[in-house]
Biopython code that builds the backbone (N, CA, C, O; Angstrom):
import numpy as np
from Bio.PDB.StructureBuilder import StructureBuilder

atoms = [
    (1, "UNK", "N", (-34.577, -9.698, -65.382)),
    (1, "UNK", "CA", (-33.363, -8.944, -65.234)),
    (1, "UNK", "C", (-32.272, -9.880, -64.724)),
    (1, "UNK", "O", (-32.444, -10.545, -63.703)),
    (2, "UNK", "N", (-31.162, -9.929, -65.430)),
    (2, "UNK", "CA", (-30.080, -10.812, -65.034)),
    (2, "UNK", "C", (-29.265, -10.253, -63.887)),
    (2, "UNK", "O", (-29.348, -9.075, -63.542)),
    (3, "UNK", "N", (-28.469, -11.149, -63.307)),
    (3, "UNK", "CA", (-27.634, -10.728, -62.170)),
    (3, "UNK", "C", (-26.626, -9.661, -62.569)),
    (3, "UNK", "O", (-26.342, -8.755, -61.786)),
    (4, "UNK", "N", (-26.079, -9.758, -63.785)),
    (4, "UNK", "CA", (-25.089, -8.754, -64.206)),
    (4, "UNK", "C", (-25.749, -7.390, -64.403)),
    (4, "UNK", "O", (-25.137, -6.356, -64.134)),
    (5, "UNK", "N", (-27.004, -7.390, -64.876)),
    (5, "UNK", "CA", (-27.734, -6.129, -65.046)),
    (5, "UNK", "C", (-28.014, -5.500, -63.675)),
    (5, "UNK", "O", (-27.851, -4.293, -63.495)),
    (6, "UNK", "N", (-28.432, -6.317, -62.726)),
    (6, "UNK", "CA", (-28.694, -5.819, -61.366)),
    (6, "UNK", "C", (-27.413, -5.313, -60.721)),
    (6, "UNK", "O", (-27.419, -4.283, -60.046)),
    (7, "UNK", "N", (-26.312, -6.037, -60.926)),
    (7, "UNK", "CA", (-25.031, -5.614, -60.363)),
    (7, "UNK", "C", (-24.601, -4.282, -60.953)),
    (7, "UNK", "O", (-24.064, -3.428, -60.247)),
    (8, "UNK", "N", (-24.837, -4.103, -62.259)),
    (8, "UNK", "CA", (-24.485, -2.845, -62.916)),
    (8, "UNK", "C", (-25.319, -1.698, -62.371)),
    (8, "UNK", "O", (-24.797, -0.611, -62.122)),
    (9, "UNK", "N", (-26.631, -1.936, -62.183)),
    (9, "UNK", "CA", (-27.504, -0.895, -61.627)),
    (9, "UNK", "C", (-27.069, -0.517, -60.215)),
    (9, "UNK", "O", (-27.091, 0.657, -59.848)),
    (10, "UNK", "N", (-26.678, -1.505, -59.432)),
    (10, "UNK", "CA", (-26.214, -1.258, -58.069)),
    (10, "UNK", "C", (-24.915, -0.456, -58.075)),
    (10, "UNK", "O", (-24.724, 0.443, -57.256)),
    (11, "UNK", "N", (-24.027, -0.791, -59.007)),
    (11, "UNK", "CA", (-22.758, -0.066, -59.127)),
    (11, "UNK", "C", (-23.005, 1.390, -59.499)),
    (11, "UNK", "O", (-22.373, 2.290, -58.946)),
    (12, "UNK", "N", (-23.918, 1.624, -60.431)),
    (12, "UNK", "CA", (-24.248, 2.994, -60.855)),
    (12, "UNK", "C", (-24.875, 3.767, -59.696)),
    (12, "UNK", "O", (-24.512, 4.916, -59.445)),
    (13, "UNK", "N", (-25.807, 3.143, -58.999)),
    (13, "UNK", "CA", (-26.464, 3.813, -57.867)),
    (13, "UNK", "C", (-25.449, 4.163, -56.789)),
    (13, "UNK", "O", (-25.498, 5.253, -56.220)),
    (14, "UNK", "N", (-24.539, 3.255, -56.507)),
    (14, "UNK", "CA", (-23.509, 3.495, -55.497)),
    (14, "UNK", "C", (-22.609, 4.662, -55.910)),
    (14, "UNK", "O", (-22.279, 5.520, -55.091)),
    (15, "UNK", "N", (-22.215, 4.684, -57.190)),
    (15, "UNK", "CA", (-21.370, 5.777, -57.690)),
    (15, "UNK", "C", (-22.115, 7.101, -57.590)),
    (15, "UNK", "O", (-21.534, 8.114, -57.199)),
    (16, "UNK", "N", (-23.402, 7.098, -57.941)),
    (16, "UNK", "CA", (-24.170, 8.342, -57.902)),
    (16, "UNK", "C", (-24.329, 8.878, -56.485)),
    (16, "UNK", "O", (-24.360, 10.093, -56.287)),
    (17, "UNK", "N", (-24.427, 8.003, -55.508)),
    (17, "UNK", "CA", (-24.479, 8.454, -54.115)),
    (17, "UNK", "C", (-23.179, 9.191, -53.778)),
    (17, "UNK", "O", (-23.198, 10.251, -53.152)),
    (18, "UNK", "N", (-22.063, 8.618, -54.199)),
    (18, "UNK", "CA", (-20.764, 9.256, -53.936)),
    (18, "UNK", "C", (-20.640, 10.576, -54.691)),
    (18, "UNK", "O", (-20.161, 11.570, -54.144)),
    (19, "UNK", "N", (-21.079, 10.580, -55.957)),
    (19, "UNK", "CA", (-21.016, 11.803, -56.761)),
    (19, "UNK", "C", (-21.884, 12.893, -56.135)),
    (19, "UNK", "O", (-21.478, 14.054, -56.083)),
    (20, "UNK", "N", (-23.064, 12.529, -55.666)),
    (20, "UNK", "CA", (-23.952, 13.507, -55.030)),
    (20, "UNK", "C", (-23.298, 14.094, -53.786)),
    (20, "UNK", "O", (-23.331, 15.307, -53.575)),
    (21, "UNK", "N", (-22.707, 13.236, -52.964)),
    (21, "UNK", "CA", (-22.052, 13.711, -51.737)),
    (21, "UNK", "C", (-20.907, 14.660, -52.068)),
    (21, "UNK", "O", (-20.768, 15.709, -51.439)),
    (22, "UNK", "N", (-20.095, 14.300, -53.041)),
    (22, "UNK", "CA", (-18.958, 15.144, -53.412)),
    (22, "UNK", "C", (-19.424, 16.434, -54.085)),
    (22, "UNK", "O", (-18.786, 17.476, -53.934)),
    (23, "UNK", "N", (-20.521, 16.370, -54.819)),
    (23, "UNK", "CA", (-21.087, 17.577, -55.421)),
    (23, "UNK", "C", (-21.544, 18.537, -54.337)),
    (23, "UNK", "O", (-21.329, 19.745, -54.433)),
    (24, "UNK", "N", (-22.178, 17.990, -53.299)),
    (24, "UNK", "CA", (-22.624, 18.830, -52.183)),
    (24, "UNK", "C", (-21.447, 19.458, -51.441)),
    (24, "UNK", "O", (-21.589, 20.497, -50.796)),
    (25, "UNK", "N", (-20.297, 18.823, -51.539)),
    (25, "UNK", "CA", (-19.079, 19.380, -50.935)),
    (25, "UNK", "C", (-18.402, 20.382, -51.858)),
    (25, "UNK", "O", (-17.292, 20.844, -51.592)),
    (26, "UNK", "N", (-19.102, 20.716, -52.964)),
    (26, "UNK", "CA", (-18.647, 21.724, -53.931)),
    (26, "UNK", "C", (-17.389, 21.289, -54.688)),
    (26, "UNK", "O", (-16.613, 22.131, -55.140)),
    (27, "UNK", "N", (-17.191, 19.988, -54.824)),
    (27, "UNK", "CA", (-16.053, 19.510, -55.603)),
    (27, "UNK", "C", (-16.378, 19.642, -57.087)),
    (27, "UNK", "O", (-17.526, 19.473, -57.497)),
    (28, "UNK", "N", (-15.372, 19.941, -57.874)),
    (28, "UNK", "CA", (-15.560, 20.015, -59.322)),
    (28, "UNK", "C", (-15.718, 18.601, -59.880)),
    (28, "UNK", "O", (-15.357, 17.618, -59.233)),
    (29, "UNK", "N", (-16.256, 18.521, -61.076)),
    (29, "UNK", "CA", (-16.418, 17.210, -61.694)),
    (29, "UNK", "C", (-15.061, 16.535, -61.902)),
    (29, "UNK", "O", (-14.937, 15.318, -61.766)),
    (30, "UNK", "N", (-14.071, 17.317, -62.224)),
    (30, "UNK", "CA", (-12.719, 16.774, -62.404)),
    (30, "UNK", "C", (-12.202, 16.190, -61.084)),
    (30, "UNK", "O", (-11.626, 15.103, -61.064)),
    (31, "UNK", "N", (-12.411, 16.917, -59.988)),
    (31, "UNK", "CA", (-11.969, 16.426, -58.682)),
    (31, "UNK", "C", (-12.748, 15.175, -58.266)),
    (31, "UNK", "O", (-12.192, 14.262, -57.655)),
    (32, "UNK", "N", (-14.036, 15.144, -58.601)),
    (32, "UNK", "CA", (-14.853, 13.964, -58.303)),
    (32, "UNK", "C", (-14.316, 12.764, -59.064)),
    (32, "UNK", "O", (-14.196, 11.670, -58.511)),
    (33, "UNK", "N", (-13.997, 12.970, -60.325)),
    (33, "UNK", "CA", (-13.445, 11.916, -61.165)),
    (33, "UNK", "C", (-12.184, 11.335, -60.525)),
    (33, "UNK", "O", (-12.016, 10.118, -60.453)),
    (34, "UNK", "N", (-11.316, 12.207, -60.071)),
    (34, "UNK", "CA", (-10.077, 11.760, -59.438)),
    (34, "UNK", "C", (-10.345, 11.087, -58.095)),
    (34, "UNK", "O", (-9.728, 10.073, -57.771)),
    (35, "UNK", "N", (-11.254, 11.646, -57.326)),
    (35, "UNK", "CA", (-11.593, 11.091, -56.013)),
    (35, "UNK", "C", (-12.107, 9.658, -56.144)),
    (35, "UNK", "O", (-11.827, 8.809, -55.298)),
    (36, "UNK", "N", (-12.860, 9.398, -57.209)),
    (36, "UNK", "CA", (-13.424, 8.074, -57.426)),
    (36, "UNK", "C", (-12.469, 7.134, -58.160)),
    (36, "UNK", "O", (-12.802, 5.980, -58.428)),
    (37, "UNK", "N", (-11.279, 7.643, -58.481)),
    (37, "UNK", "CA", (-10.278, 6.808, -59.137)),
    (37, "UNK", "C", (-10.630, 6.440, -60.571)),
    (37, "UNK", "O", (-10.257, 5.374, -61.060)),
    (38, "UNK", "N", (-11.347, 7.326, -61.233)),
    (38, "UNK", "CA", (-11.772, 7.062, -62.607)),
    (38, "UNK", "C", (-10.798, 7.717, -63.586)),
    (38, "UNK", "O", (-10.074, 8.649, -63.234)),
    (39, "UNK", "N", (-10.795, 7.215, -64.815)),
    (39, "UNK", "CA", (-9.926, 7.738, -65.870)),
    (39, "UNK", "C", (-10.497, 9.035, -66.438)),
    (39, "UNK", "O", (-11.705, 9.266, -66.382)),
    (40, "UNK", "N", (-9.635, 9.867, -66.976)),
    (40, "UNK", "CA", (-10.058, 11.135, -67.578)),
    (40, "UNK", "C", (-11.062, 10.903, -68.696)),
    (40, "UNK", "O", (-11.934, 11.739, -68.933)),
    (41, "UNK", "N", (-10.946, 9.786, -69.378)),
    (41, "UNK", "CA", (-11.865, 9.483, -70.479)),
    (41, "UNK", "C", (-13.287, 9.216, -69.987)),
    (41, "UNK", "O", (-14.220, 9.165, -70.787)),
    (42, "UNK", "N", (-13.455, 9.046, -68.681)),
    (42, "UNK", "CA", (-14.768, 8.782, -68.101)),
    (42, "UNK", "C", (-15.436, 10.040, -67.555)),
    (42, "UNK", "O", (-16.437, 9.947, -66.844)),
    (43, "UNK", "N", (-14.899, 11.206, -67.877)),
    (43, "UNK", "CA", (-15.454, 12.445, -67.345)),
    (43, "UNK", "C", (-16.915, 12.637, -67.749)),
    (43, "UNK", "O", (-17.693, 13.228, -67.000)),
    (44, "UNK", "N", (-17.290, 12.141, -68.929)),
    (44, "UNK", "CA", (-18.681, 12.282, -69.356)),
    (44, "UNK", "C", (-19.613, 11.475, -68.450)),
    (44, "UNK", "O", (-20.780, 11.834, -68.294)),
    (45, "UNK", "N", (-19.118, 10.401, -67.857)),
    (45, "UNK", "CA", (-19.924, 9.604, -66.922)),
    (45, "UNK", "C", (-20.274, 10.462, -65.710)),
    (45, "UNK", "O", (-21.420, 10.476, -65.260)),
    (46, "UNK", "N", (-19.283, 11.174, -65.186)),
    (46, "UNK", "CA", (-19.523, 12.043, -64.027)),
    (46, "UNK", "C", (-20.469, 13.170, -64.408)),
    (46, "UNK", "O", (-21.366, 13.519, -63.641)),
    (47, "UNK", "N", (-20.273, 13.733, -65.580)),
    (47, "UNK", "CA", (-21.139, 14.817, -66.046)),
    (47, "UNK", "C", (-22.589, 14.342, -66.144)),
    (47, "UNK", "O", (-23.505, 15.047, -65.720)),
    (48, "UNK", "N", (-22.797, 13.154, -66.698)),
    (48, "UNK", "CA", (-24.148, 12.600, -66.797)),
    (48, "UNK", "C", (-24.717, 12.294, -65.416)),
    (48, "UNK", "O", (-25.907, 12.499, -65.175)),
    (49, "UNK", "N", (-23.870, 11.802, -64.505)),
    (49, "UNK", "CA", (-24.331, 11.539, -63.134)),
    (49, "UNK", "C", (-24.784, 12.828, -62.464)),
    (49, "UNK", "O", (-25.831, 12.858, -61.818)),
    (50, "UNK", "N", (-24.004, 13.888, -62.613)),
    (50, "UNK", "CA", (-24.346, 15.174, -62.001)),
    (50, "UNK", "C", (-25.676, 15.683, -62.569)),
    (50, "UNK", "O", (-26.512, 16.194, -61.823)),
    (51, "UNK", "N", (-25.872, 15.548, -63.874)),
    (51, "UNK", "CA", (-27.131, 15.979, -64.493)),
    (51, "UNK", "C", (-28.292, 15.138, -63.973)),
    (51, "UNK", "O", (-29.361, 15.675, -63.681)),
    (52, "UNK", "N", (-28.095, 13.825, -63.853)),
    (52, "UNK", "CA", (-29.149, 12.935, -63.348)),
    (52, "UNK", "C", (-29.491, 13.286, -61.907)),
    (52, "UNK", "O", (-30.665, 13.336, -61.539)),
    (53, "UNK", "N", (-28.474, 13.528, -61.094)),
    (53, "UNK", "CA", (-28.678, 13.878, -59.686)),
    (53, "UNK", "C", (-29.437, 15.198, -59.572)),
    (53, "UNK", "O", (-30.364, 15.318, -58.771)),
    (54, "UNK", "N", (-29.048, 16.181, -60.368)),
    (54, "UNK", "CA", (-29.728, 17.482, -60.340)),
    (54, "UNK", "C", (-31.202, 17.326, -60.690)),
    (54, "UNK", "O", (-32.056, 17.973, -60.084)),
    (55, "UNK", "N", (-31.502, 16.474, -61.662)),
    (55, "UNK", "CA", (-32.899, 16.243, -62.051)),
    (55, "UNK", "C", (-33.664, 15.552, -60.920)),
    (55, "UNK", "O", (-34.823, 15.877, -60.667)),
    (56, "UNK", "N", (-33.024, 14.609, -60.246)),
    (56, "UNK", "CA", (-33.670, 13.935, -59.123)),
    (56, "UNK", "C", (-33.969, 14.929, -58.004)),
    (56, "UNK", "O", (-35.050, 14.902, -57.416)),
    (57, "UNK", "N", (-33.013, 15.799, -57.716)),
    (57, "UNK", "CA", (-33.219, 16.822, -56.688)),
    (57, "UNK", "C", (-34.362, 17.746, -57.094)),
    (57, "UNK", "O", (-35.194, 18.115, -56.265)),
    (58, "UNK", "N", (-34.400, 18.114, -58.359)),
    (58, "UNK", "CA", (-35.464, 18.991, -58.858)),
    (58, "UNK", "C", (-36.823, 18.322, -58.706)),
    (58, "UNK", "O", (-37.767, 18.941, -58.215)),
    (59, "UNK", "N", (-36.929, 17.073, -59.120)),
    (59, "UNK", "CA", (-38.191, 16.348, -59.017)),
    (59, "UNK", "C", (-38.620, 16.202, -57.564)),
    (59, "UNK", "O", (-39.804, 16.323, -57.249)),
    (60, "UNK", "N", (-37.674, 15.946, -56.688)),
    (60, "UNK", "CA", (-37.970, 15.820, -55.264)),
    (60, "UNK", "C", (-38.506, 17.134, -54.710)),
    (60, "UNK", "O", (-39.447, 17.144, -53.916)),
    (61, "UNK", "N", (-37.909, 18.229, -55.129)),
    (61, "UNK", "CA", (-38.341, 19.555, -54.683)),
    (61, "UNK", "C", (-39.749, 19.846, -55.177)),
    (61, "UNK", "O", (-40.566, 20.398, -54.440)),
    (62, "UNK", "N", (-40.036, 19.478, -56.419)),
    (62, "UNK", "CA", (-41.371, 19.714, -56.975)),
    (62, "UNK", "C", (-42.405, 18.931, -56.183)),
    (62, "UNK", "O", (-43.458, 19.471, -55.845)),
    (63, "UNK", "N", (-42.122, 17.659, -55.877)),
    (63, "UNK", "CA", (-43.055, 16.847, -55.097)),
    (63, "UNK", "C", (-43.248, 17.445, -53.711)),
    (63, "UNK", "O", (-44.371, 17.522, -53.213)),
    (64, "UNK", "N", (-42.149, 17.868, -53.088)),
    (64, "UNK", "CA", (-42.247, 18.472, -51.763)),
    (64, "UNK", "C", (-43.061, 19.766, -51.823)),
    (64, "UNK", "O", (-43.866, 20.033, -50.931)),
    (65, "UNK", "N", (-42.856, 20.567, -52.866)),
    (65, "UNK", "CA", (-43.586, 21.821, -53.027)),
    (65, "UNK", "C", (-45.074, 21.538, -53.212)),
    (65, "UNK", "O", (-45.915, 22.210, -52.615)),
    (66, "UNK", "N", (-45.399, 20.539, -54.041)),
    (66, "UNK", "CA", (-46.800, 20.185, -54.254)),
    (66, "UNK", "C", (-47.446, 19.718, -52.951)),
    (66, "UNK", "O", (-48.591, 20.068, -52.666)),
    (67, "UNK", "N", (-46.723, 18.938, -52.170)),
    (67, "UNK", "CA", (-47.258, 18.462, -50.890)),
    (67, "UNK", "C", (-47.489, 19.643, -49.948)),
    (67, "UNK", "O", (-48.507, 19.701, -49.259)),
    (68, "UNK", "N", (-46.545, 20.579, -49.919)),
    (68, "UNK", "CA", (-46.680, 21.754, -49.059)),
    (68, "UNK", "C", (-47.866, 22.608, -49.492)),
    (68, "UNK", "O", (-48.610, 23.114, -48.652)),
    (69, "UNK", "N", (-48.043, 22.768, -50.804)),
    (69, "UNK", "CA", (-49.190, 23.547, -51.301)),
    (69, "UNK", "C", (-50.494, 22.873, -50.908)),
    (69, "UNK", "O", (-51.438, 23.536, -50.478)),
    (70, "UNK", "N", (-50.546, 21.563, -51.054)),
    (70, "UNK", "CA", (-51.753, 20.828, -50.691)),
    (70, "UNK", "C", (-52.103, 20.990, -49.229)),
    (70, "UNK", "O", (-53.267, 21.173, -48.871)),
    (71, "UNK", "N", (-51.086, 20.921, -48.388)),
    (71, "UNK", "CA", (-51.293, 21.078, -46.944)),
    (71, "UNK", "C", (-51.804, 22.480, -46.633)),
    (71, "UNK", "O", (-52.738, 22.636, -45.847)),
    (72, "UNK", "N", (-51.207, 23.491, -47.235)),
    (72, "UNK", "CA", (-51.622, 24.869, -46.984)),
    (72, "UNK", "C", (-53.037, 25.126, -47.502)),
    (72, "UNK", "O", (-53.815, 25.824, -46.852)),
    (73, "UNK", "N", (-53.377, 24.571, -48.660)),
    (73, "UNK", "CA", (-54.731, 24.743, -49.182)),
    (73, "UNK", "C", (-55.762, 24.079, -48.273)),
    (73, "UNK", "O", (-56.851, 24.615, -48.068)),
    (74, "UNK", "N", (-55.421, 22.921, -47.731)),
    (74, "UNK", "CA", (-56.336, 22.249, -46.800)),
    (74, "UNK", "C", (-56.519, 23.094, -45.542)),
    (74, "UNK", "O", (-57.628, 23.202, -45.020)),
    (75, "UNK", "N", (-55.434, 23.692, -45.058)),
    (75, "UNK", "CA", (-55.516, 24.548, -43.873)),
    (75, "UNK", "C", (-56.386, 25.771, -44.160)),
    (75, "UNK", "O", (-57.196, 26.170, -43.324)),
    (76, "UNK", "N", (-56.218, 26.361, -45.337)),
    (76, "UNK", "CA", (-57.040, 27.515, -45.709)),
    (76, "UNK", "C", (-58.512, 27.138, -45.810)),
    (76, "UNK", "O", (-59.380, 27.911, -45.405)),
    (77, "UNK", "N", (-58.798, 25.954, -46.346)),
    (77, "UNK", "CA", (-60.192, 25.490, -46.409)),
    (77, "UNK", "C", (-60.795, 25.393, -45.018)),
    (77, "UNK", "O", (-61.933, 25.806, -44.795)),
    (78, "UNK", "N", (-60.029, 24.846, -44.087)),
    (78, "UNK", "CA", (-60.502, 24.719, -42.713)),
    (78, "UNK", "C", (-60.775, 26.090, -42.099)),
    (78, "UNK", "O", (-61.817, 26.300, -41.479)),
    (79, "UNK", "N", (-59.844, 27.015, -42.272)),
    (79, "UNK", "CA", (-60.018, 28.365, -41.729)),
    (79, "UNK", "C", (-61.238, 29.027, -42.341)),
    (79, "UNK", "O", (-62.002, 29.688, -41.638)),
    (80, "UNK", "N", (-61.429, 28.860, -43.639)),
    (80, "UNK", "CA", (-62.582, 29.462, -44.299)),
    (80, "UNK", "C", (-63.893, 28.880, -43.766)),
    (80, "UNK", "O", (-64.846, 29.626, -43.540)),
    (81, "UNK", "N", (-63.955, 27.580, -43.566)),
    (81, "UNK", "CA", (-65.176, 26.964, -43.017)),
    (81, "UNK", "C", (-65.455, 27.493, -41.608)),
    (81, "UNK", "O", (-66.594, 27.806, -41.261)),
    (82, "UNK", "N", (-64.393, 27.586, -40.806)),
    (82, "UNK", "CA", (-64.566, 28.097, -39.440)),
    (82, "UNK", "C", (-64.986, 29.562, -39.458)),
    (82, "UNK", "O", (-65.803, 29.985, -38.640)),
    (83, "UNK", "N", (-64.437, 30.329, -40.378)),
    (83, "UNK", "CA", (-64.815, 31.738, -40.505)),
    (83, "UNK", "C", (-66.303, 31.873, -40.801)),
    (83, "UNK", "O", (-67.011, 32.639, -40.146)),
    (84, "UNK", "N", (-66.772, 31.117, -41.799)),
    (84, "UNK", "CA", (-68.177, 31.228, -42.177)),
    (84, "UNK", "C", (-69.102, 30.754, -41.058)),
    (84, "UNK", "O", (-70.169, 31.332, -40.851)),
    (85, "UNK", "N", (-68.702, 29.711, -40.338)),
    (85, "UNK", "CA", (-69.516, 29.237, -39.211)),
    (85, "UNK", "C", (-69.576, 30.312, -38.120)),
    (85, "UNK", "O", (-70.633, 30.562, -37.541)),
    (86, "UNK", "N", (-68.431, 30.941, -37.849)),
    (86, "UNK", "CA", (-68.401, 32.005, -36.839)),
    (86, "UNK", "C", (-69.225, 33.200, -37.307)),
    (86, "UNK", "O", (-69.910, 33.828, -36.499)),
    (87, "UNK", "N", (-69.170, 33.518, -38.571)),
    (87, "UNK", "CA", (-69.950, 34.619, -39.125)),
    (87, "UNK", "C", (-71.449, 34.362, -38.947)),
    (87, "UNK", "O", (-72.200, 35.252, -38.547)),
    (88, "UNK", "N", (-71.864, 33.156, -39.246)),
    (88, "UNK", "CA", (-73.272, 32.821, -39.102)),
    (88, "UNK", "C", (-73.686, 32.880, -37.621)),
    (88, "UNK", "O", (-74.779, 33.353, -37.307)),
    (89, "UNK", "N", (-72.834, 32.410, -36.724)),
    (89, "UNK", "CA", (-73.151, 32.474, -35.291)),
    (89, "UNK", "C", (-73.230, 33.914, -34.824)),
    (89, "UNK", "O", (-74.030, 34.231, -33.944)),
    (90, "UNK", "N", (-72.418, 34.793, -35.393)),
    (90, "UNK", "CA", (-72.416, 36.204, -34.954)),
    (90, "UNK", "C", (-73.692, 36.923, -35.361)),
    (90, "UNK", "O", (-74.013, 37.953, -34.769)),
    (91, "UNK", "N", (-74.413, 36.439, -36.320)),
    (91, "UNK", "CA", (-75.625, 37.086, -36.783)),
    (91, "UNK", "C", (-76.847, 36.717, -35.922)),
    (91, "UNK", "O", (-77.896, 37.350, -36.042)),
    (92, "UNK", "N", (-76.722, 35.726, -35.079)),
    (92, "UNK", "CA", (-77.824, 35.299, -34.238)),
    (92, "UNK", "C", (-77.986, 36.306, -33.094)),
    (92, "UNK", "O", (-77.009, 36.663, -32.436)),
    (93, "UNK", "N", (-79.217, 36.760, -32.861)),
    (93, "UNK", "CA", (-79.463, 37.723, -31.795)),
    (93, "UNK", "C", (-79.252, 37.056, -30.437)),
    (93, "UNK", "O", (-79.568, 35.883, -30.240)),
    (94, "UNK", "N", (-78.723, 37.823, -29.534)),
    (94, "UNK", "CA", (-78.449, 37.287, -28.217)),
    (94, "UNK", "C", (-79.468, 37.763, -27.228)),
    (94, "UNK", "O", (-79.398, 37.410, -26.050)),
]
sb = StructureBuilder()
sb.init_structure("model")
sb.init_model(0)
sb.init_chain("A")
sb.init_seg("    ")
for serial, (resi, resn, name, xyz) in enumerate(atoms, 1):
    if name == "N":
        sb.init_residue(resn, " ", resi, " ")
    sb.init_atom(name, np.array(xyz, "f"), 0.0, 1.0, " ", f" {name:<3s}", serial, name[0])
structure = sb.get_structure()
């Protein structure tokens, strides 16, 4: 990967951070374009950035949801094992 390619990737990542922040502030794509000092002809760049950011947020949410499900299933397994152990202990005559 050449230096110009890396510089371009860094520039895109930096712009997307700004676009994400402004999107969270409920700014329109047109206002974001103006805030970043971009030309009207570059509006599709902002639109693509917003779509990319939304997909990243979605993927992050899915991973977080999967992690939460895994944690809850592990907790349920533990509770079930403890339940069965307690059940078996309760059947022993005292």
